[in-house]
C-alpha atoms as a printed R data frame, in Angstrom:
    type eleno elety resid chain resno       x      y       z
1   ATOM     1    CA   UNK     A     1  -0.008  0.013   0.000
2   ATOM     2    CA   UNK     A     2   2.913  2.329   0.722
3   ATOM     3    CA   UNK     A     3   4.109  2.003  -2.817
4   ATOM     4    CA   UNK     A     4   0.663  3.198  -4.127
5   ATOM     5    CA   UNK     A     5   0.987  6.458  -2.211
6   ATOM     6    CA   UNK     A     6   4.464  6.878  -3.592
7   ATOM     7    CA   UNK     A     7   3.192  6.382  -7.162
8   ATOM     8    CA   UNK     A     8   0.508  8.991  -6.639
9   ATOM     9    CA   UNK     A     9   3.076 11.548  -5.534
10  ATOM    10    CA   UNK     A    10   5.251 10.649  -8.551
11  ATOM    11    CA   UNK     A    11   2.326 11.189 -10.919
12  ATOM    12    CA   UNK     A    12   1.397 14.445  -9.213
13  ATOM    13    CA   UNK     A    13   5.029 15.643  -9.444
14  ATOM    14    CA   UNK     A    14   5.210 14.654 -13.102
15  ATOM    15    CA   UNK     A    15   1.905 16.461 -13.841
16  ATOM    16    CA   UNK     A    16   3.141 19.568 -12.030
17  ATOM    17    CA   UNK     A    17   6.472 19.468 -13.981
18  ATOM    18    CA   UNK     A    18   4.598 19.132 -17.305
19  ATOM    19    CA   UNK     A    19   2.362 22.078 -16.387
20  ATOM    20    CA   UNK     A    20   5.379 24.185 -15.436
21  ATOM    21    CA   UNK     A    21   7.127 23.380 -18.719
22  ATOM    22    CA   UNK     A    22   3.956 24.184 -20.738
23  ATOM    23    CA   UNK     A    23   3.585 27.512 -18.855
24  ATOM    24    CA   UNK     A    24   7.232 28.388 -19.709
25  ATOM    25    CA   UNK     A    25   6.695 27.518 -23.349
26  ATOM    26    CA   UNK     A    26   3.633 29.709 -23.536
27  ATOM    27    CA   UNK     A    27   5.506 32.549 -21.820
28  ATOM    28    CA   UNK     A    28   8.413 32.250 -24.267
29  ATOM    29    CA   UNK     A    29   6.058 32.004 -27.223
30  ATOM    30    CA   UNK     A    30   4.276 35.237 -26.224
31  ATOM    31    CA   UNK     A    31   7.665 36.956 -25.835
32  ATOM    32    CA   UNK     A    32   8.537 36.225 -29.459
33  ATOM    33    CA   UNK     A    33   5.024 36.613 -30.818
34  ATOM    34    CA   UNK     A    34   4.506 39.249 -33.508
35  ATOM    35    CA   UNK     A    35   1.035 40.747 -33.121
36  ATOM    36    CA   UNK     A    36  -1.293 41.770 -35.957
37  ATOM    37    CA   UNK     A    37  -2.548 44.897 -34.152
38  ATOM    38    CA   UNK     A    38  -0.834 47.531 -32.016
39  ATOM    39    CA   UNK     A    39  -2.692 49.050 -29.056
40  ATOM    40    CA   UNK     A    40  -1.677 52.563 -30.180
41  ATOM    41    CA   UNK     A    41  -3.288 51.959 -33.546
42  ATOM    42    CA   UNK     A    42  -6.550 50.777 -32.003
43  ATOM    43    CA   UNK     A    43  -6.585 53.696 -29.575
44  ATOM    44    CA   UNK     A    44  -5.971 56.189 -32.398
45  ATOM    45    CA   UNK     A    45  -8.772 54.766 -34.463
46  ATOM    46    CA   UNK     A    46 -11.142 54.820 -31.462
47  ATOM    47    CA   UNK     A    47 -10.263 58.514 -30.850
48  ATOM    48    CA   UNK     A    48 -10.753 59.297 -34.553
49  ATOM    49    CA   UNK     A    49 -14.323 58.015 -34.575
50  ATOM    50    CA   UNK     A    50 -15.307 59.023 -31.014
51  ATOM    51    CA   UNK     A    51 -18.267 61.363 -30.938
52  ATOM    52    CA   UNK     A    52 -19.994 59.830 -33.937
53  ATOM    53    CA   UNK     A    53 -23.118 57.724 -33.637
54  ATOM    54    CA   UNK     A    54 -21.843 54.357 -32.456
55  ATOM    55    CA   UNK     A    55 -23.178 52.435 -35.489
56  ATOM    56    CA   UNK     A    56 -21.487 54.830 -37.919
57  ATOM    57    CA   UNK     A    57 -18.268 54.817 -35.882
58  ATOM    58    CA   UNK     A    58 -18.182 51.054 -35.704
59  ATOM    59    CA   UNK     A    59 -18.826 50.655 -39.469
60  ATOM    60    CA   UNK     A    60 -16.036 53.089 -40.302
61  ATOM    61    CA   UNK     A    61 -13.683 51.418 -37.833
62  ATOM    62    CA   UNK     A    62 -14.343 47.994 -39.352
63  ATOM    63    CA   UNK     A    63 -13.697 49.286 -42.884
64  ATOM    64    CA   UNK     A    64 -10.454 50.890 -41.702
65  ATOM    65    CA   UNK     A    65  -9.249 47.790 -39.825
66  ATOM    66    CA   UNK     A    66  -9.984 45.655 -42.889
67  ATOM    67    CA   UNK     A    67  -7.963 48.064 -45.063
68  ATOM    68    CA   UNK     A    68  -5.041 48.098 -42.665
69  ATOM    69    CA   UNK     A    69  -5.059 44.333 -41.888
70  ATOM    70    CA   UNK     A    70  -6.572 42.368 -44.791
71  ATOM    71    CA   UNK     A    71  -7.423 38.802 -43.873
72  ATOM    72    CA   UNK     A    72  -7.506 39.497 -40.137
73  ATOM    73    CA   UNK     A    73 -10.949 40.988 -39.587
74  ATOM    74    CA   UNK     A    74 -14.050 38.793 -39.862
75  ATOM    75    CA   UNK     A    75 -16.227 39.292 -42.934
76  ATOM    76    CA   UNK     A    76 -19.629 40.908 -42.521
77  ATOM    77    CA   UNK     A    77 -21.433 37.588 -42.727
78  ATOM    78    CA   UNK     A    78 -19.512 36.327 -39.670
79  ATOM    79    CA   UNK     A    79 -20.036 39.447 -37.536
80  ATOM    80    CA   UNK     A    80 -22.704 39.007 -34.877
81  ATOM    81    CA   UNK     A    81 -23.649 40.980 -31.796
82  ATOM    82    CA   UNK     A    82 -23.724 38.609 -28.795
83  ATOM    83    CA   UNK     A    83 -25.098 39.262 -25.308
84  ATOM    84    CA   UNK     A    84 -22.319 39.213 -22.671
85  ATOM    85    CA   UNK     A    85 -22.323 38.636 -18.933
86  ATOM    86    CA   UNK     A    86 -18.879 38.739 -17.304
87  ATOM    87    CA   UNK     A    87 -17.628 40.011 -13.975
88  ATOM    88    CA   UNK     A    88 -21.157 40.989 -13.067
89  ATOM    89    CA   UNK     A    89 -21.514 43.468 -15.914
90  ATOM    90    CA   UNK     A    90 -23.870 42.963 -18.879
91  ATOM    91    CA   UNK     A    91 -23.625 44.231 -22.444
92  ATOM    92    CA   UNK     A    92 -23.186 43.125 -26.013
93  ATOM    93    CA   UNK     A    93 -20.061 42.381 -28.049
94  ATOM    94    CA   UNK     A    94 -19.180 41.922 -31.676
95  ATOM    95    CA   UNK     A    95 -15.921 40.063 -32.239
96  ATOM    96    CA   UNK     A    96 -13.885 41.488 -35.120
97  ATOM    97    CA   UNK     A    97 -10.588 39.600 -34.740
98  ATOM    98    CA   UNK     A    98  -9.529 36.595 -32.599
99  ATOM    99    CA   UNK     A    99  -6.407 34.542 -32.389
100 ATOM   100    CA   UNK     A   100  -4.658 32.598 -29.688
101 ATOM   101    CA   UNK     A   101  -2.770 35.725 -28.650
102 ATOM   102    CA   UNK     A   102  -4.989 38.753 -29.296
103 ATOM   103    CA   UNK     A   103  -8.548 39.925 -29.970
104 ATOM   104    CA   UNK     A   104 -10.379 43.035 -31.120
105 ATOM   105    CA   UNK     A   105 -14.082 43.473 -30.362
106 ATOM   106    CA   UNK     A   106 -16.771 46.077 -30.179
107 ATOM   107    CA   UNK     A   107 -18.523 46.256 -26.791
108 ATOM   108    CA   UNK     A   108 -21.357 48.339 -25.488
109 ATOM   109    CA   UNK     A   109 -24.362 48.663 -23.262
110 ATOM   110    CA   UNK     A   110 -27.544 50.560 -24.060
111 ATOM   111    CA   UNK     A   111 -28.759 50.500 -20.425
112 ATOM   112    CA   UNK     A   112 -25.617 50.931 -18.340
113 ATOM   113    CA   UNK     A   113 -23.945 48.245 -16.227
114 ATOM   114    CA   UNK     A   114 -21.384 47.694 -13.491
115 ATOM   115    CA   UNK     A   115 -19.147 44.885 -12.316
116 ATOM   116    CA   UNK     A   116 -15.512 44.001 -11.642
117 ATOM   117    CA   UNK     A   117 -12.346 43.187 -13.594
118 ATOM   118    CA   UNK     A   118 -11.988 39.630 -12.367
119 ATOM   119    CA   UNK     A   119 -10.810 37.359  -9.628
120 ATOM   120    CA   UNK     A   120  -8.451 39.033  -7.157
121 ATOM   121    CA   UNK     A   121  -6.254 35.893  -7.053
122 ATOM   122    CA   UNK     A   122  -5.193 36.627 -10.619
123 ATOM   123    CA   UNK     A   123  -4.677 40.376 -10.137
124 ATOM   124    CA   UNK     A   124  -1.916 41.795  -7.922
125 ATOM   125    CA   UNK     A   125  -2.637 44.247  -5.077
126 ATOM   126    CA   UNK     A   126  -4.378 47.327  -6.439
127 ATOM   127    CA   UNK     A   127  -4.943 45.837  -9.932
128 ATOM   128    CA   UNK     A   128  -8.527 44.562  -9.573
129 ATOM   129    CA   UNK     A   129 -11.077 47.289 -10.294
130 ATOM   130    CA   UNK     A   130 -14.784 47.946 -10.214
131 ATOM   131    CA   UNK     A   131 -16.192 49.127 -13.536
132 ATOM   132    CA   UNK     A   132 -19.333 51.085 -14.310
133 ATOM   133    CA   UNK     A   133 -20.663 52.189 -17.658
134 ATOM   134    CA   UNK     A   134 -23.535 54.570 -18.147
135 ATOM   135    CA   UNK     A   135 -26.334 54.150 -20.697
136 ATOM   136    CA   UNK     A   136 -25.199 54.106 -24.311
137 ATOM   137    CA   UNK     A   137 -21.584 53.407 -23.583
138 ATOM   138    CA   UNK     A   138 -19.842 51.898 -26.575
139 ATOM   139    CA   UNK     A   139 -16.129 51.022 -27.041
140 ATOM   140    CA   UNK     A   140 -13.508 49.170 -28.936
141 ATOM   141    CA   UNK     A   141 -11.652 46.573 -26.867
142 ATOM   142    CA   UNK     A   142  -8.231 45.161 -27.673
143 ATOM   143    CA   UNK     A   143  -6.579 42.374 -25.687
144 ATOM   144    CA   UNK     A   144  -3.283 40.519 -25.775
145 ATOM   145    CA   UNK     A   145  -2.092 37.403 -23.983
146 ATOM   146    CA   UNK     A   146  -3.136 33.755 -23.916
147 ATOM   147    CA   UNK     A   147  -6.682 34.423 -25.030
148 ATOM   148    CA   UNK     A   148  -8.053 30.892 -24.387
149 ATOM   149    CA   UNK     A   149  -7.123 31.379 -20.736
150 ATOM   150    CA   UNK     A   150  -9.525 34.336 -20.505
151 ATOM   151    CA   UNK     A   151 -12.529 32.330 -21.580
152 ATOM   152    CA   UNK     A   152 -13.176 31.144 -18.027
153 ATOM   153    CA   UNK     A   153 -13.773 34.747 -16.834
154 ATOM   154    CA   UNK     A   154 -15.646 35.673 -20.051
155 ATOM   155    CA   UNK     A   155 -17.989 32.717 -19.913
156 ATOM   156    CA   UNK     A   156 -18.404 31.921 -16.164
157 ATOM   157    CA   UNK     A   157 -21.455 34.165 -15.637
158 ATOM   158    CA   UNK     A   158 -23.051 32.743 -18.792
159 ATOM   159    CA   UNK     A   159 -22.559 29.166 -17.703
160 ATOM   160    CA   UNK     A   160 -23.202 29.366 -13.941
161 ATOM   161    CA   UNK     A   161 -25.459 32.408 -13.505
162 ATOM   162    CA   UNK     A   162 -27.671 33.091 -16.532
163 ATOM   163    CA   UNK     A   163 -27.292 29.580 -17.944
164 ATOM   164    CA   UNK     A   164 -27.858 31.109 -21.392
165 ATOM   165    CA   UNK     A   165 -26.367 28.285 -23.425
166 ATOM   166    CA   UNK     A   166 -27.452 29.743 -26.756
167 ATOM   167    CA   UNK     A   167 -25.320 32.807 -25.988
168 ATOM   168    CA   UNK     A   168 -22.490 30.479 -24.971
169 ATOM   169    CA   UNK     A   169 -22.773 28.786 -28.332
170 ATOM   170    CA   UNK     A   170 -22.766 32.122 -30.185
171 ATOM   171    CA   UNK     A   171 -19.740 33.323 -28.248
172 ATOM   172    CA   UNK     A   172 -17.735 30.156 -28.875
173 ATOM   173    CA   UNK     A   173 -18.771 30.135 -32.494
174 ATOM   174    CA   UNK     A   174 -17.548 33.701 -32.979
175 ATOM   175    CA   UNK     A   175 -14.195 32.838 -31.417
176 ATOM   176    CA   UNK     A   176 -13.955 29.671 -33.548
177 ATOM   177    CA   UNK     A   177 -14.649 31.758 -36.656
178 ATOM   178    CA   UNK     A   178 -11.897 34.165 -35.697
179 ATOM   179    CA   UNK     A   179  -9.435 31.297 -35.177
180 ATOM   180    CA   UNK     A   180 -10.466 29.750 -38.515
181 ATOM   181    CA   UNK     A   181  -9.887 33.120 -40.263
182 ATOM   182    CA   UNK     A   182  -6.451 33.413 -38.739
183 ATOM   183    CA   UNK     A   183  -5.530 29.876 -39.628
184 ATOM   184    CA   UNK     A   184  -6.616 30.236 -43.259
185 ATOM   185    CA   UNK     A   185  -4.823 33.591 -43.526
186 ATOM   186    CA   UNK     A   186  -1.658 32.007 -42.069
187 ATOM   187    CA   UNK     A   187  -1.805 28.960 -44.300
188 ATOM   188    CA   UNK     A   188  -3.031 30.455 -47.573
189 ATOM   189    CA   UNK     A   189  -2.478 34.213 -47.368
190 ATOM   190    CA   UNK     A   190  -4.925 37.060 -47.058
191 ATOM   191    CA   UNK     A   191  -6.826 36.231 -50.216
192 ATOM   192    CA   UNK     A   192  -7.981 32.833 -48.924
């Protein structure tokens, strides 16, 4: 019986070592990753179209992003506004670009909403924040990092609170479409 306990510890140690190696590989990969978008570029475009009606601003932003980054922004037939619950806040999003390491989406709320930035275990001291948006708040959101790791936060309220599995399907389908577009652009070029 003593040997069985020893084997469990060996398996646990092996699993921990594999997880540590995978984490290091991901960290190194992100360090050498070349990103499609730059945060300064997204911020400049958002400022350029700020003050316009959000539908007009978003349509112009999409046209400009497609011009600057052909093959990296979803086509019109794949764009879909999806209801979002995350961190206690509610709104709608439209995913424009998604890969394993970055995303660009449009987000907004017609009614106003509030919530938080995520679990405090993940954030360091002073990094977690409360967020509040007033009625008719619309924005462009750009994120970098290991995007699949953010899906837990993004989908937890949908799975465990609202149990809106149709929205879960739409969200995952939008992300899958973004990944498919990036893969086909990578394999076959921007005209694929």
